C-alpha positions as CSV (number, residue, x, y, z in Angstrom):
1,M,82.3,164.3,70.3
2,K,80.1,167.3,70.6
3,K,76.4,166.7,71.0
4,T,73.9,168.2,68.5
5,V,70.6,169.9,69.5
6,L,67.8,170.8,67.0
7,I,65.7,173.7,68.1
8,T,62.5,174.5,66.2
9,G,61.2,178.1,66.0
10,A,64.6,179.6,66.7
11,T,64.2,183.0,65.1
12,A,63.1,184.8,68.3
13,G,62.1,184.4,71.9
14,F,62.7,181.1,73.7
15,G,64.1,179.4,70.6
16,K,66.8,182.0,69.9
17,A,67.8,182.1,73.6
18,M,68.0,178.3,73.7
19,A,70.2,178.2,70.6
20,E,72.6,180.6,72.3
21,K,72.6,178.8,75.7
22,F,73.2,175.4,74.1
23,A,75.9,176.8,71.9
24,A,77.6,178.4,74.9
25,A,77.5,174.9,76.6
26,G,79.4,173.4,73.6
27,Y,76.5,171.9,71.6
28,N,76.5,172.0,67.8
29,V,73.1,173.6,66.9
30,I,70.5,173.1,64.2
31,I,68.1,176.0,64.1
32,T,64.8,176.1,62.2
33,G,62.3,178.8,61.3
34,R,60.5,180.7,58.6
35,R,62.4,184.0,58.8
36,L,65.6,183.3,56.9
37,E,67.4,186.5,57.7
38,R,67.0,186.0,61.4
39,L,68.3,182.5,61.2
40,Q,71.3,183.7,59.2
41,Q,72.1,186.4,61.8
42,L,71.8,183.9,64.6
43,Q,74.0,181.4,62.8
44,S,76.7,184.0,62.4
45,N,76.5,185.1,66.0
46,I,76.7,181.5,67.3
47,T,79.7,180.4,65.1
48,E,81.6,183.6,65.9
49,Q,80.9,183.7,69.7
50,Y,80.9,180.1,70.7
51,G,83.1,178.2,68.2
52,V,80.5,175.5,67.5
53,Q,78.8,174.6,64.2
54,C,75.4,175.9,63.4
55,H,73.2,174.6,60.6
56,I,70.0,176.3,59.3
57,L,66.9,174.5,58.3
58,H,64.6,177.1,56.6
59,F,61.0,175.7,56.4
60,D,57.5,176.0,57.8
61,I,57.0,173.5,60.6
62,R,53.3,173.1,59.5
63,D,54.5,171.5,56.2
64,R,54.8,167.8,56.8
65,A,56.8,167.1,53.6
66,A,59.2,170.0,54.4
67,C,59.8,168.6,57.9
68,E,60.6,165.1,56.5
69,A,62.8,166.5,53.7
70,A,64.7,168.8,56.2
71,I,65.7,165.9,58.4
72,A,66.4,163.5,55.6
73,G,68.7,166.1,54.0
74,L,70.8,166.9,57.0
75,P,74.6,166.9,56.2
76,A,76.7,164.3,57.8
77,D,78.1,166.6,60.5
78,F,74.5,167.2,61.8
79,A,72.8,163.9,61.0
80,R,73.0,162.7,64.6
81,I,70.5,164.6,66.7
82,D,71.0,164.1,70.5
83,V,68.4,166.6,71.7
84,L,65.3,167.7,69.9
85,I,63.6,170.8,71.3
86,N,60.0,171.3,70.0
87,N,59.7,175.0,70.6
88,A,57.9,176.3,67.5
89,G,54.4,177.4,68.4
90,G,52.5,180.4,69.5
91,A,49.0,181.9,70.1
92,W,46.9,183.8,67.7
93,G,43.9,185.8,68.9
94,R,42.4,186.2,72.3
95,D,38.6,186.0,72.0
96,R,35.7,184.1,73.5
97,F,35.0,180.8,71.8
98,N,31.9,182.2,70.0
99,D,33.9,185.1,68.6
100,A,37.2,183.3,67.8
101,N,38.6,183.1,64.3
102,I,38.7,179.6,63.0
103,D,41.8,180.4,60.9
104,D,43.6,181.3,64.2
105,W,42.5,177.9,65.6
106,E,43.9,176.1,62.6
107,T,47.2,178.0,62.8
108,M,47.6,177.2,66.5
109,L,46.8,173.5,66.0
110,D,49.0,173.2,62.9
111,T,52.0,174.9,64.5
112,N,51.9,173.8,68.2
113,V,50.6,170.3,67.7
114,K,50.9,168.9,64.2
115,G,54.3,170.5,63.6
116,L,55.6,169.0,66.8
117,M,54.4,165.6,65.7
118,Y,55.8,165.9,62.2
119,I,59.3,166.9,63.2
120,S,59.4,164.4,66.1
121,K,58.3,161.6,63.8
122,A,61.1,162.4,61.4
123,V,63.8,162.6,64.1
124,V,62.8,159.7,66.5
125,P,63.9,156.8,64.2
126,Q,67.6,157.6,64.7
127,M,67.1,157.9,68.4
128,I,65.3,154.5,68.5
129,E,68.2,153.0,66.5
130,R,70.8,154.3,69.0
131,K,68.5,153.7,72.0
132,E,69.5,157.2,73.1
133,G,68.1,160.7,72.8
134,H,66.1,163.4,74.5
135,I,62.9,165.2,73.2
136,I,61.9,168.4,75.0
137,N,58.5,169.8,74.3
138,I,57.8,173.4,75.1
139,G,54.3,173.4,76.4
140,S,52.6,176.1,78.4
141,I,50.8,176.7,81.6
142,A,47.8,177.1,79.2
143,G,48.1,173.4,78.8
144,K,47.5,172.8,82.5
145,E,44.4,175.0,83.2
146,A,41.9,176.6,80.8
147,Y,41.3,180.3,81.1
148,E,39.0,182.9,79.7
149,F,39.6,183.7,76.0
150,G,42.2,180.8,75.8
151,N,40.1,178.3,73.9
152,G,42.2,177.5,70.8
153,Y,45.5,178.0,72.5
154,N,44.3,175.9,75.5
155,A,43.3,173.2,73.1
156,A,46.7,173.2,71.4
157,K,48.8,173.2,74.6
158,F,46.6,170.6,76.3
159,A,47.4,168.5,73.3
160,V,51.1,169.1,73.8
161,D,50.7,168.0,77.4
162,G,49.0,164.8,76.4
163,L,51.4,164.1,73.5
164,T,54.4,164.5,75.8
165,K,53.0,162.0,78.3
166,A,52.1,159.5,75.5
167,M,55.5,159.9,73.8
168,R,57.2,159.2,77.2
169,I,55.3,156.0,77.6
170,D,55.8,154.8,74.0
171,L,59.5,155.5,73.8
172,L,60.4,153.9,77.2
173,P,61.7,150.7,75.6
174,Y,64.2,152.7,73.6
175,N,65.8,154.7,76.5
176,I,64.6,158.0,75.0
177,R,63.9,160.8,77.5
178,V,60.8,162.9,76.9
179,S,60.3,166.1,78.9
180,Q,57.9,169.0,78.9
181,I,58.6,172.6,80.1
182,A,55.4,174.5,80.6
183,P,56.2,178.2,81.1
184,G,53.8,180.9,82.4
185,A,54.2,184.6,81.6
186,A,57.4,185.4,79.8
187,E,58.1,188.6,77.9
188,T,58.9,187.8,74.3
189,E,57.2,188.4,71.0
190,F,54.4,186.0,72.2
191,S,51.9,188.6,73.1
192,L,52.7,190.8,70.1
193,V,51.9,187.9,67.8
194,R,48.8,187.0,69.8
195,F,47.4,190.5,69.5
196,K,48.4,190.6,65.9
197,G,50.9,193.5,66.1
198,D,49.0,195.7,68.7
199,E,52.0,196.9,70.7
200,E,49.9,198.6,73.4
201,K,47.8,195.5,74.2
202,A,50.9,193.3,74.1
203,A,52.8,195.6,76.5
204,A,49.9,195.7,78.9
205,I,50.2,192.0,79.6
206,Y,53.5,192.5,81.3
207,K,52.8,195.6,83.4
208,G,52.6,195.5,87.2
209,Y,54.9,192.6,87.8
210,T,58.2,191.1,86.7
211,P,57.7,188.5,83.9
212,M,60.2,185.8,83.0
213,T,62.6,186.3,80.1
214,A,63.5,184.0,77.2
215,E,66.9,183.5,78.9
216,N,65.2,182.2,82.1
217,I,63.4,179.5,80.1
218,A,66.6,178.7,78.1
219,D,68.5,178.2,81.3
220,I,65.9,175.7,82.6
221,V,65.8,173.8,79.3
222,L,69.6,173.4,79.3
223,F,69.4,172.2,82.9
224,V,66.8,169.6,81.9
225,A,68.9,168.4,79.0
226,S,72.0,168.3,81.2
227,Q,70.8,165.6,83.7
228,P,72.6,162.2,83.8
229,P,71.3,159.8,81.2
230,H,69.3,157.8,83.7
231,V,67.4,160.9,84.9
232,C,64.4,162.3,83.1
233,I,62.6,165.5,84.2
234,N,59.2,164.6,82.9
235,D,57.2,167.8,83.4
236,L,58.2,171.2,84.8
237,V,55.9,174.1,85.2
238,V,57.6,177.4,85.7
239,T,56.0,180.9,86.3
240,P,57.1,184.3,87.5
241,T,56.8,184.7,91.3
242,A,53.7,186.9,90.7
243,Q,51.8,184.1,88.9
244,A,50.2,181.1,90.6
245,N,48.6,179.5,87.6
246,S,47.1,180.3,84.1
247,Y,44.6,182.8,85.6
248,N,45.9,184.0,88.9
249,M,48.3,186.9,88.7
250,Y,49.2,189.5,91.3
251,K,49.9,192.9,89.7
252,Q,50.9,196.1,91.6
């Protein structure tokens, strides 16, 4: 029987790359996101190239009722979720605390933290019943050390770090693996979103060194998911060679 992976935020970046990597590895894939056309295109590519099933869940991860309804309404072929990857998230704004936009803070907390909690709470009962499953949370190096202008994003990703540790403890009796991948600088739409469409500022973030790619992170996530059932990689921090932590970067 093929395993099924559910990947949130699969319309671009890490999520899209993970959907393709897991499909190539033989998983049936459930992809979620707000941009329906991108989900449909990804679904078409996956089914044509990899010969696995792909199901779309089109909703906003910030909507608790939508999360619950999406999981409750899964068709029979996708009802068993073996791996849940909480990837949906992002950063909005890069300002000092005193200048930051409160709407940006709320968007980051709603997406990165509350959305992760909503969808996990909806999926975990079936894993508890089977005493089997794997939850992989995509955190960030921003959840390991605070940095200048990071405030709201730091708060959100520190919460993901804490949530992952707490979930790991609480779900121990049910044989459920809980992992966190905390990436550093990777060139995706991340900076473009953070700088609210300013392509020049977004591109400047990646100059002077070789950043990671979405495919790099997808390979790592698949590796974590592919360990034997008795092995859990709890926490994995990964950066480009040029990056030591959230605030030390060597650029040439």
